[in-house]
N, C-alpha and C positions, 0 to 999 in steps of 0.2 A: 504493500500499499505505499504509494506517494502522499503526503500534504506538501501544502507551500503557505507560505503567512499569509499572503490574502485568503485563500481559505478559509483559514484559522480567525481573522479579521473580518469574513461575512456572518461566518458562524456567530462572532459577539455581537457584529451589530445588528442581526437577525434578530437575537434573544433580548437585546437591549430595547431596539424598538420595536419589533412585532411585525415589523412591514419588511417586505421583500426590496419595497420600491426605495423606502428610505434606507434602508441599510446600504442599497446599491449608491446611494447618492453620497452616505455619510464617509464612502471608502473610495471614491471616485471611480467606480465601476458602472456601465449601461446596465440599467437593468435584465436585456440579454442575456449580458455577458454575467451577473450573478446569476439569474436564474439558470443558468447552463452548469456554472460552478460547483451549483448547489444539488444539481440532476447529477452531474457525474462525479458528486463526492459520496452523494448516498447510493449510486449505484455500485461504487466501488468496496464501500463498506457492508453493503447487501443489507442496509437498514435504514429507516426514515429517521433523520434527524428532527423535523419537527411537522408538529401535525396542521394542516391547513383548514384556515376555518374562515367565515365569511369576516371578521373582522381581524385577520393576519394569520400572524403563523407565532405557535409557541413551541419551545421545545420536547421533547419527547424523552423519555428516560435514557436514551443512547446520546441524544443531542444533550442533556446535562450533562453526560458525562465528557462525551468530547467538550464543550464547553469549558467545565472544571479545569483540563487539563489545559486547554486554549489559554485560559487569565494564565495559568502559571508559567506558561512557553512566554507571555509577555511581561510580566513580570522578571522573568530570568532576564530577557531581552532589556527593560529598563533598567536591572542592574548594574550587566553590561556597561548597559551606553555610561550609567553612572562611574563605574568604576573606570573607562576607557578617557570620558571627558578631561579628567585633571591633564593627562598626558597630553592633550593640546592646549594646554594653558601652560605649559611649563614645568610638570611634575616630569623629577626626576628617575621616582622610584617608589614602590611601596612594596611594605616590610608585611609581613603575616607574623603574626605574637598570638601562641595560646596561653593561657594563665589558667589558674584554678582561682576560686572564690575568694580567698583569702586574698591573695594577690591584687586582686580587681578592684577590691572593695577597699583594701588599707594602705597599701603601698603603691601602685602604679599610675592613678591619677595624676599626681604632683611629677613623677618622675617622666611620663610620658609628655606633661603638660611642658615642662621644661624645654625637654627635647623637643619638640615639633615648633617651639617660641625661637628656637636657633636655627630650624631644617624647616624653614617654610614651604622647599619643593618637595617634600616628603610627605607619603599618607601613612598611616600604620591601621591594619584590619587587625583588632582585638576582638578575642573570642574565647570565650569561656569554657574550659573542661576538664572533668577528673585530672587528676596528674596520670595515672595509667596512658589515658589517650592522647595526653600532651608528649609521653615520652613515644609513642609511636609514631605521630604525625611528626615528628623531629627528625625518628629516624627514618620515616619515608620519604623524607627532602617535601611533605605538604607545606610545611610552616619554616620560617626561618630559626625564629628563637620561643623557646619553651619558659613556661614560669610554673615551675613545679614542688611539691612538698616533698621530704628532702628523706624520706620514710623509706619510698619503695624505689626498687632499683632502675639504672637509666641506664644498662647495657652499657654500649661502648660512647655512649654521648660523652663530648665535653659538657663540664659542668664548673660553674663558680659563684660561688655564696651569694646569696642575695639579702633576703632579710630573717631577724630570726624573731620567733612568735609562738606561742602557745596555743592549745584548744583549751577550753574554760567553760564550768561551767556556770552560769548564772540563774539567780533564783532569787526573789521578791527578799526584801529583807525578814519579813514576820515567818518565811518557810521553814521549816524545820533545819531542812539543810543549810540556812546560813549559820548556824551555830558549828558548823564543820569546817574545820581548816581542808578536806581534801576528799574526794571521792573516784570508788571506780564507776565505770560506766557501765556496769551490769547491776550495779544499785538505783539507780537512776532508771531503768528502760519501762517503769512501772509509773511514771508522773506523765503528767500532760504534758506537749513540747510545744513549745513557738520555734518552727523551722521556716528556713528559705524555703523558696518552692522549690515545689519538685522538678529535676532537671540540672538543678544549680550542681555546681562539683559539691559543695558540701552537705547538700542533701543526701546525695548518693554516697559520699562517702559513709556516714552517719548511718543510711538505712544499711548497708551493707555490714559493716561493724556491727551492729546490732542484730542479723541473720547471723553472725559468725559466733555469737554468744547463743545462739536459741532463742534468741525472741524478737520482741518487733518496736517500735516506736510507737505511741501513743500521740500522734499529730492532732492535735486542738485547732492550730491553725498557724495559715502560710502565709510570709510576705515576701517584698523584694526587696530588703537591703539588711542588715545590721543593724544598723540606727534601728529601724523598725522592731525587731527581733528585742533590743534593748528596752524600749518605750514599752514594748508587749509582755513583756517577762517584769516591769518594773510595774506596774499596774495590774498585776495577779493574774493575768491570763493562763502562765504555765510555767516552765521553765525553759531556758534554752542553753544550747552549745555553742558558743563564738569563740574567735581568736581574740587574744587577749589587748591585742591590739586596736581591735574592735569598739570594745566594749565603753559605755556613755557613762560618764563620771554622775551618777547623781545618788542622792542620798537613800530611793525606794529599795536600791540596787546593790546585792551581794555576790560577791566573785568567789568561787568553789575552785579548788584545783583541781584535775584530773590525774588517777593517780597511772594511768594505764601507760603503755612504752608508747604509744603512737601518739601521745598530747604533744608533744614539742613538734612543732609544724616550722623547723625551719626552710624556708625558699631555697631553690638554685634557678639560676640561668643556666637552661641547654641548648646546646647547639650540636647538629653533625661534627663541626669541624669549623673554627675558628675560619680557617685559610681560605673556605670554600663560603665566606659570605660574600655577598655583592658590598660595592661601598656603604649604602644606605645602613642594611642589616650590620656592619660590621662599626658603623658609627654608633647606632642604636644600643648593639652590646656591649660597646665600650662605658657608652655614656650610666647605664643601669648598673654595671659593674663599678664603675668608679660612685654614683651614688650610693650602691650596698656599702661599699668600702668606708666612705664615711658616716652611712648611720650605724654602722656596726664596732 
């Protein structure tokens, strides 16, 4: 089966307008040409894409399915154009970076901001991923730089220390755990948790460790930032687990150490090889490493 963009644009225009004539006008086709394209496409697929009735056309289930894919294609094309457009305006390079939740929320905003102020012709594509997925992506050459927690192996990747941090439990000051200096993760599995949204790297991390202990987290509410986790916990919604660097200093909140061996979350920069980095990626890597040295 062969499709082209005018076919997909025609399908979308018909669905939006409910009229073959108006659709043809929108995409600058003669009505006869639009009708021929639609008929040819339906014959090729062996299924009707639209129901014809007195008031116009409406998509069949097959038409709705094709329309969903067509809109995804258009979205990808728009993203491609957005990615390429800066090059026409003098962009020199784009660097892809994968980082875990901790790095993105606590350290990278200021570090990347400083770098981009000094390198106006560089763009950074930053994506949040769990540390194991970051290691795989860097090793496969899908991204130039990764920022991962040091607890897992990184294979043969080159690494440089980035930041030192530690996961802690946060509880309301009135909670019984507030009197404890430290707890094991297994001791708090029965508590209602305030967590980051599903799909975040730290949410995946917590779920995996709960499963390894043969338990599950009682997730009372999910939010989009560590700051929101802290505020929800301070309000008595539940307890939370966050990096120490993200804890908001409020009187209603108490920090409790975690005794598990994985609680230290020392972060590392990782690359396949510094010698293989392009100029922009090499400059970013050096910048982050320098920031790390100054902070640690």
